[in-house]
C-alpha positions, 0 to 999 in steps of 0.5 A: 481483503476487498479491492478498496482495502487493498487499494488503501493498503497499497497507496499507504505503502507508496506514501510511506515510501515517499513515492507519491509524486513519482506515483502520480507521474507514473499514473500520468504516463499511463493516462490517468489525470486529474484525480481531485484528491481521490484514486477510486478510478485507478484500477487496483491492478495498476497500483499493484503494477507500480508497487511491483515495479518499485519492489515495495512489496514481496510476495514472501514473508515481508508481504505477510508481515506487512499484512500483520502490521496493517491489521494491528489496532494500536489503540487496543495494544499496549504502547504500540507493542508488536509481538514477535512472529513465531518461525 
């Protein structure tokens, strides 16, 4: 996964959690201002730090499940069906 893919996935996770305003406030407190609709200048490590402090992502099975969900091409799958994982 490239840095841009990782950045996109982490930001998508933050937005899906409804924490975008909190994230921008947190970034502001860390010296990042005036984004003009882009977060390209924010280091991925800093975004990872925020996600970690909010406990939005676990390094265990939940992380693997989220990676699998992000990789699904819903247009190719039947009615958005997600196959169960084998344990």
